[in-house]
VEXDREN-2710 file (C-alpha; in Angstrom, 1 decimal):
% VEXDREN-2710
k/r/px/py/pz
1/MET/0.0/0.0/0.0
2/GLN/1.4/3.4/-1.0
3/GLY/1.4/6.0/1.8
4/PRO/-0.3/5.8/5.1
5/SER/-3.7/4.1/5.3
6/PRO/-6.8/6.1/6.5
7/ILE/-6.7/4.3/9.9
8/LEU/-3.0/5.1/10.4
9/THR/-3.5/8.7/9.4
10/LEU/-6.3/9.0/12.0
11/SER/-4.0/7.5/14.7
12/ARG/-1.7/10.4/14.1
13/GLN/-4.3/13.0/14.9
14/PRO/-4.5/13.2/18.8
15/SER/-6.4/16.5/18.7
16/ALA/-9.3/14.7/16.9
17/PHE/-10.1/12.8/20.2
18/PHE/-10.9/14.0/23.7
19/SER/-8.0/12.1/25.3
20/GLY/-5.5/13.8/23.0
21/CYS/-6.6/17.3/23.8
22/GLN/-5.0/19.5/26.5
23/LEU/-7.8/21.2/28.3
24/TRP/-7.9/23.2/31.5
25/PHE/-10.0/21.7/34.3
26/TRP/-12.9/24.1/33.8
27/GLN/-12.8/23.4/30.0
28/ARG/-13.1/19.7/30.8
29/TRP/-16.1/20.4/33.1
30/ILE/-17.8/22.3/30.3
31/TYR/-16.9/19.6/27.8
32/HIS/-18.6/16.9/29.9
33/TRP/-21.5/19.1/30.8
34/LEU/-22.5/19.9/27.2
35/LYS/-25.1/17.6/25.8
36/LEU/-25.1/17.4/22.1
37/LYS/-27.9/16.4/19.7
38/LEU/-26.5/15.4/16.3
39/PRO/-28.4/17.2/13.6
40/ILE/-30.7/15.0/11.5
41/THR/-32.0/16.9/8.5
42/SER/-34.6/15.9/6.0
43/SER/-36.2/17.8/3.1
44/SER/-39.6/17.1/4.5
45/GLU/-38.7/19.0/7.7
46/VAL/-37.7/22.3/6.2
47/ARG/-39.6/25.3/7.4
48/ILE/-39.5/28.9/6.2
49/ALA/-40.4/31.5/8.8
50/VAL/-42.2/34.5/7.3
51/THR/-42.5/37.7/9.3
52/HIS/-45.6/39.7/8.5
53/GLN/-45.2/43.5/8.7
54/HIS/-48.5/44.1/10.4
55/GLN/-47.5/41.8/13.3
56/SER/-44.4/43.8/14.3
57/HIS/-46.4/46.0/16.7
58/ASN/-48.2/43.1/18.4
59/PRO/-47.4/43.0/22.2
60/LYS/-46.7/39.3/22.0
61/ASN/-44.2/39.8/19.1
62/LEU/-42.5/42.5/21.2
63/LYS/-42.0/40.1/24.1
64/ILE/-40.6/37.5/21.7
65/GLN/-38.2/40.1/20.3
66/VAL/-37.0/41.1/23.8
67/PHE/-36.6/37.4/24.8
68/GLY/-34.7/36.7/21.6
69/GLY/-32.4/39.7/22.2
70/LEU/-31.7/38.4/25.7
71/CYS/-31.0/34.9/24.3
72/ARG/-28.6/36.4/21.7
73/LEU/-26.8/38.3/24.5
74/GLY/-26.5/35.1/26.5
75/LEU/-25.0/33.3/23.5
76/MET/-22.5/36.1/23.1
77/VAL/-21.4/35.8/26.7
78/LEU/-21.1/32.0/26.3
79/ASN/-19.1/32.4/23.1
80/PHE/-16.8/34.8/24.9
81/LEU/-16.2/32.2/27.7
82/GLY/-15.3/29.6/25.0
83/PHE/-18.5/27.5/25.1
84/LYS/-18.9/27.7/21.3
85/ASP/-15.3/26.5/20.8
86/ILE/-15.7/23.6/23.2
87/TYR/-19.1/22.7/21.6
88/ASP/-17.5/22.6/18.2
89/LEU/-14.6/20.5/19.6
90/LYS/-16.9/18.0/21.2
91/LEU/-19.0/17.7/18.0
92/ARG/-15.8/17.1/16.0
93/HIS/-14.8/14.4/18.5
94/ILE/-18.1/12.6/18.2
95/TYR/-18.0/12.6/14.4
96/THR/-14.4/11.3/14.5
97/LEU/-15.3/8.5/17.0
98/ASP/-18.1/7.5/14.6
99/ILE/-15.7/7.2/11.8
100/LEU/-13.2/5.2/13.9
101/ARG/-16.0/2.8/15.0
102/TYR/-16.9/2.3/11.3
103/MET/-13.3/1.6/10.5
104/CYS/-12.9/-0.9/13.4
105/ASN/-16.0/-2.8/12.4
106/TYR/-14.6/-3.1/8.9
107/VAL/-11.2/-4.2/10.4
108/SER/-12.9/-6.9/12.4
109/THR/-13.6/-8.8/9.2
110/PHE/-10.0/-8.7/8.1
111/LYS/-7.6/-11.6/8.2
112/PHE/-4.0/-11.1/9.5
113/GLN/-2.6/-10.4/6.0
114/GLN/-5.2/-7.8/5.3
115/ARG/-4.5/-6.1/8.6
116/ASP/-0.8/-5.8/7.7
117/ASN/-1.7/-4.4/4.3
118/CYS/-3.9/-1.7/5.9
119/GLN/-1.3/-0.8/8.6
120/VAL/-3.7/-1.7/11.4
121/VAL/-0.9/-2.8/13.7
122/GLU/1.1/0.4/13.0
123/ALA/-2.0/2.4/13.7
124/ILE/-2.7/1.0/17.2
125/PHE/0.9/1.5/18.3
126/GLU/1.0/5.0/16.9
127/ALA/-2.2/5.7/18.9
128/THR/-0.6/4.2/22.0
129/LYS/2.4/6.5/21.6
130/GLN/0.1/9.5/21.2
131/GLY/-2.0/8.5/24.2
132/ILE/-5.3/8.2/22.2
133/VAL/-7.4/6.1/24.6
134/GLU/-10.5/5.9/22.4
135/PHE/-8.5/4.6/19.4
136/VAL/-6.9/1.8/21.4
137/ILE/-10.2/0.8/23.1
138/GLU/-12.1/0.5/19.8
139/LEU/-9.4/-1.5/18.1
140/LEU/-8.9/-3.9/21.0
141/ARG/-12.6/-4.5/21.3
142/VAL/-12.6/-6.0/17.8
143/SER/-9.5/-8.1/18.4
144/GLN/-7.4/-9.7/21.2
145/PRO/-4.9/-7.7/23.2
146/ILE/-2.0/-10.0/22.4
147/THR/-2.9/-10.1/18.7
148/PHE/-1.1/-6.8/18.2
149/HIS/2.6/-6.6/18.8
150/ASN/5.4/-4.4/17.3
151/ASP/8.8/-5.4/15.9
152/ASP/10.1/-5.9/19.4
153/ARG/7.2/-8.3/20.1
154/ARG/5.8/-5.9/22.7
155/HIS/2.0/-5.7/23.1
156/VAL/0.1/-2.5/23.6
157/PHE/0.4/-2.2/27.4
158/MET/4.2/-2.8/27.2
159/VAL/4.5/0.1/24.7
160/ALA/2.2/2.2/27.0
161/ILE/4.7/1.7/29.8
162/GLN/7.6/2.3/27.6
163/GLN/6.1/5.6/26.4
164/ARG/4.8/6.5/29.9
165/GLN/1.2/6.9/28.6
166/GLU/-0.7/6.4/31.8
167/ASN/-4.2/6.8/30.2
168/ILE/-3.4/3.8/27.9
169/PHE/-1.9/1.8/30.8
170/ASN/-4.9/2.4/33.0
171/LEU/-7.0/0.4/30.4
172/PHE/-5.2/-2.7/31.8
173/TYR/-7.3/-2.4/35.0
174/GLY/-10.5/-2.7/33.0
175/VAL/-9.4/-6.0/31.3
176/TYR/-11.0/-9.2/32.6
177/GLU/-8.8/-11.4/34.8
178/ALA/-8.3/-14.1/32.2
179/TRP/-6.7/-11.6/29.9
180/LYS/-4.7/-9.9/32.6
181/ALA/-2.8/-13.1/33.3
182/VAL/-1.9/-13.5/29.6
183/ILE/-0.8/-9.8/29.4
184/LEU/1.3/-9.9/32.6
185/ASN/3.2/-13.2/31.7
186/TYR/4.1/-11.9/28.2
187/LYS/7.8/-11.4/27.2
188/ASP/9.2/-9.5/24.3
189/LYS/11.9/-10.9/21.9
190/ASN/14.7/-9.9/24.3
191/GLU/13.0/-11.8/27.2
192/ASN/11.9/-8.5/28.8
193/ASN/8.7/-8.6/30.9
194/MET/6.6/-5.6/31.8
195/LEU/8.7/-4.7/34.8
196/HIS/11.9/-4.7/32.6
197/VAL/10.1/-2.2/30.4
198/ALA/9.2/0.0/33.4
199/GLY/12.9/0.0/34.2
200/GLU/13.7/1.8/31.0
201/ILE/13.9/5.6/31.2
202/ALA/11.0/7.6/29.9
203/PRO/11.1/9.4/26.6
204/ASP/12.4/13.0/26.7
205/PHE/9.0/14.6/25.9
206/GLN/7.5/12.9/29.0
207/LEU/10.4/13.9/31.3
208/ALA/10.1/17.5/30.0
209/ARG/6.5/17.7/31.5
210/ILE/8.0/17.7/35.0
211/SER/10.1/20.7/36.1
212/SER/13.0/19.2/37.9
213/PRO/15.3/16.1/37.8
214/ALA/14.4/15.0/41.3
215/LEU/10.7/15.0/40.5
216/GLN/11.3/13.3/37.2
217/MET/13.1/10.6/39.2
218/GLN/10.1/10.4/41.6
219/ARG/7.7/9.9/38.7
220/GLU/9.9/7.1/37.2
221/LEU/9.9/5.3/40.6
222/GLN/6.1/5.7/40.7
223/TRP/5.8/4.0/37.4
224/PHE/8.2/1.2/38.3
225/LYS/6.4/0.5/41.7
226/GLU/3.0/0.5/40.0
227/VAL/4.1/-2.1/37.5
228/GLU/5.9/-4.0/40.3
229/ARG/2.6/-4.2/42.2
230/ILE/0.7/-6.0/39.5
231/VAL/3.2/-8.3/37.9
232/PRO/3.7/-12.0/39.1
233/GLU/6.5/-12.7/41.5
234/TRP/8.6/-14.5/38.9
235/CYS/8.8/-11.3/36.8
236/LYS/10.7/-9.5/39.6
237/GLU/13.7/-11.8/39.5
238/HIS/13.5/-12.8/35.9
239/LYS/16.5/-12.0/33.8
240/ASN/16.4/-10.9/30.2
241/CYS/18.8/-11.7/27.3
242/ASN/21.4/-9.3/28.9
243/ASP/21.2/-11.3/32.1
244/GLU/19.6/-8.4/34.0
245/THR/16.8/-8.3/36.4
246/PRO/14.2/-5.5/36.2
247/TYR/15.8/-3.7/39.2
248/GLU/19.2/-3.8/37.5
249/VAL/17.7/-2.4/34.4
250/PHE/16.1/0.4/36.3
251/SER/19.3/1.2/38.3
252/LYS/21.4/1.3/35.2
253/ASN/19.1/3.4/33.1
254/HIS/18.3/6.0/35.8
255/LYS/21.9/6.5/37.1
256/GLU/22.4/9.8/35.4
257/LEU/18.9/11.1/36.3
258/ALA/19.5/10.3/39.9
259/LYS/22.8/12.3/39.9
260/GLU/21.0/15.2/38.3
261/GLY/18.3/14.9/40.9
262/GLU/20.8/14.8/43.7
263/LYS/22.5/18.0/42.4
264/TRP/19.2/19.8/42.1
265/MET/18.1/18.8/45.6
266/LYS/21.4/19.9/47.1
267/ASP/21.4/23.2/45.3
268/ILE/17.8/24.1/46.3
269/ALA/18.4/23.0/49.9
270/SER/21.6/25.0/50.2
271/SER/19.8/28.1/48.9
272/PHE/16.9/27.8/51.2
273/ILE/18.9/26.9/54.3
274/ILE/20.6/30.4/54.1
275/VAL/17.2/32.1/54.1
276/GLY/16.0/29.9/57.0
277/THR/19.2/30.6/59.0
278/LEU/18.9/34.3/58.6
279/THR/15.3/34.2/59.7
280/VAL/16.2/32.2/62.8
281/THR/18.9/34.6/63.7
282/ILE/16.7/37.7/63.3
283/MET/13.7/36.3/65.1
284/PHE/15.8/35.1/68.0
285/ALA/17.2/38.6/68.4
286/VAL/13.8/40.2/68.2
287/ALA/12.5/38.0/71.0
288/PHE/15.0/39.5/73.5
289/THR/14.9/43.1/72.2
290/VAL/11.7/44.3/73.7
291/PRO/10.5/47.8/72.3
292/TRP/11.0/50.6/74.8
293/ALA/11.5/49.4/78.4
294/ASN/10.3/47.3/81.3
295/ASP/8.2/48.4/84.3
296/GLN/10.7/49.2/87.1
297/ASP/8.3/47.7/89.8
298/THR/7.3/44.5/88.1
299/GLY/10.1/44.0/85.6
300/PHE/7.5/43.1/82.9
301/PRO/7.5/44.9/79.5
302/ILE/5.4/48.1/79.7
303/LEU/3.6/47.2/76.5
304/LEU/2.6/43.7/77.7
305/GLN/-1.1/44.6/77.8
306/LYS/-1.2/46.0/74.2
307/ARG/-2.6/43.8/71.5
308/SER/0.0/44.8/68.9
309/PHE/2.8/43.8/71.3
310/MET/1.2/40.3/71.8
311/ILE/0.9/39.9/68.0
312/LEU/4.6/40.8/67.7
313/ILE/5.7/38.2/70.3
314/ILE/3.4/35.4/69.0
315/SER/4.3/35.9/65.3
316/ASP/8.0/36.1/66.2
317/ALA/7.8/32.8/68.0
318/ILE/5.9/31.1/65.1
319/SER/8.5/32.5/62.6
320/PHE/11.4/31.3/64.8
321/PHE/10.1/27.8/65.2
322/ALA/9.0/27.5/61.6
323/ALA/12.4/28.7/60.3
324/SER/14.2/26.3/62.7
325/THR/12.1/23.4/61.3
326/SER/12.8/24.5/57.8
327/VAL/16.6/24.6/58.5
328/LEU/16.5/21.1/60.0
329/MET/14.6/19.7/57.0
330/PHE/17.1/21.2/54.5
331/LEU/20.0/19.8/56.6
332/GLY/18.3/16.4/56.4
333/ILE/18.3/16.7/52.6
334/LEU/21.9/17.7/52.4
335/THR/23.0/14.8/54.6
336/SER/20.8/12.2/52.8
337/ARG/22.5/9.3/51.1
338/PHE/20.5/10.0/47.9
339/ALA/19.8/6.4/47.0
340/GLN/17.4/6.0/44.1
341/GLU/14.7/4.8/46.4
342/ASP/14.9/8.0/48.5
343/PHE/13.5/10.1/45.6
344/HIS/10.2/8.3/45.8
345/VAL/8.8/9.7/49.1
346/SER/11.6/10.5/51.6
347/LEU/13.3/13.4/49.9
348/PRO/10.1/15.0/48.5
349/LYS/8.5/14.8/51.9
350/LYS/11.5/16.6/53.5
351/LEU/11.4/19.2/50.8
352/ILE/7.6/19.8/51.3
353/ILE/8.0/20.3/55.0
354/GLY/11.0/22.5/54.5
355/LEU/9.3/24.8/51.9
356/SER/6.0/24.9/53.8
357/THR/7.6/26.0/57.1
358/LEU/9.8/28.5/55.3
359/PHE/6.7/30.1/53.7
360/ILE/5.0/30.2/57.1
361/SER/8.1/31.8/58.6
362/SER/8.3/34.4/55.8
363/ALA/4.6/35.3/56.3
364/THR/4.9/35.7/60.1
365/VAL/8.1/37.8/59.7
366/MET/5.9/40.3/57.9
367/VAL/3.3/40.2/60.7
368/SER/6.1/40.8/63.2
369/PHE/7.4/43.7/61.2
370/SER/3.9/45.3/60.9
371/ALA/3.3/44.9/64.6
372/ALA/6.6/46.5/65.5
373/LEU/5.9/49.4/63.2
374/LEU/2.4/49.8/64.8
375/ILE/4.0/49.9/68.3
376/MET/6.8/52.4/67.3
377/LEU/4.7/54.8/65.2
378/GLN/1.7/54.9/67.5
379/ASP/-1.1/54.5/65.0
380/ARG/0.4/56.8/62.4
381/TRP/-1.2/54.8/59.6
382/TRP/-0.1/57.2/56.8
383/ALA/3.5/56.1/57.5
384/ILE/2.8/52.5/58.6
385/ILE/0.8/51.3/55.5
386/PRO/3.3/52.4/52.8
387/MET/6.2/50.9/54.8
388/VAL/4.4/47.6/55.3
389/LEU/3.5/47.4/51.6
390/MET/7.0/48.1/50.5
391/ALA/8.4/45.5/52.9
392/SER/5.9/42.9/51.6
393/VAL/7.2/43.1/48.1
394/PRO/10.3/40.9/48.5
395/VAL/8.5/38.3/50.6
396/THR/5.5/38.2/48.2
397/LEU/7.9/37.7/45.3
398/PHE/9.7/34.9/47.1
399/VAL/6.4/33.0/47.8
400/TRP/5.1/33.7/44.3
401/LEU/8.2/32.3/42.6
402/GLN/8.6/29.2/44.8
403/PHE/5.0/28.3/45.7
404/PRO/4.3/26.5/42.3
405/LEU/7.2/24.3/43.1
406/LEU/5.7/23.3/46.5
407/VAL/2.3/22.6/44.8
408/GLU/3.9/20.5/42.2
409/ILE/5.9/18.4/44.7
410/PHE/2.8/18.0/46.9
411/VAL/0.6/16.9/44.0
412/LEU/3.2/14.4/42.7
413/THR/3.8/12.9/46.2
414/TYR/0.4/12.9/47.9
415/ALA/-2.3/13.4/45.2
416/SER/-4.5/10.5/44.0
417/GLY/-1.9/9.8/41.3
418/ILE/-2.0/9.1/37.6
419/PHE/-3.0/5.4/37.9
420/ASP/-6.8/4.6/37.9
421/ARG/-7.1/1.2/39.6
422/LYS/-10.9/1.6/39.6
423/MET/-11.3/1.4/35.8
424/LYS/-14.5/-0.2/34.8
425/HIS/-14.4/-3.4/32.6
426/TRP/-14.3/-2.5/29.0
427/LEU/-12.9/-5.7/27.5
END
């Protein structure tokens, strides 16, 4: 066959399917909320609306015109919010899925030689690399999961692991138990099982989706441990043609990434530990430098009964203890052994605690500063407010620049994850 077949061409169009589109969470909500009725037209259903001139002043017609104007205004607002684009996108996806199902029904009548001629095998593996879930589901429904294998004799789920396409891999959880056993016990031409494949390093485009080498290493460990959880025991110690177990394959392929992750972790811990140490030093000094003086009779601070003074002392204490915790966490990172396993939970957890407490410390420093100004300037708000705003700029910038990193680490470590073990049966 000259050139790519229609089904292979379709497998290279991820944007033609919902699973291949990158939508924001609110766009996904709108997408699922929209209910579409496909247009069915017939010549017998054509109507022509004729407006009579003498009806234009009818009160009923006036109400209809006002209502129509409001509807048009509402449609303009919805279009501005992107509803029309999402509607068109969903409509295009529905039509594409209909075309795909027609192709799959046609493919189901093919013999193996005909499938080769129509590039069906190439199409399903191209769709797997692109992460097009709908395409893979429809083709596997008209065939058997092991029927399709590439030149390395790897089936669809092995390629999904190799390409780190979690949406395709999650389909495994929706396969019936009899097929799961066959899939899990399968080996490629080099005697690699699924855990060996998980030990290979992810493609560059997948690693680039995560911001830092340490978090990339964490995601690689999450993949390996997820596959390790489902494979039979024999797979964990099985050696491939190179006489390597899955753990040896993982360690060898991720050695450089682990070194890069170690360097990144040490650099960021060294930078933040300086900030934390400075905060500890300043807050410790503030605690013993009470504004003004003590009462000569009692020895207690004169301002002890003032609310602003209590705010100063409490925020100073919180900042001191938070900064101390942050310093200890970053010291724990610097003194870590940096084994590959540590990137899974141990190191990210220390970084989360360190960053969180450092942000708390930074915020309470500003509260302490504001309370001190309030005490010293005696309610002169015209001077206090501008000074507090100017002092807030560097702290706000620090939090604004580093907070996304904290969110990313927290999501990768403690969120529900990318693997959907509750997938409904589809095959």
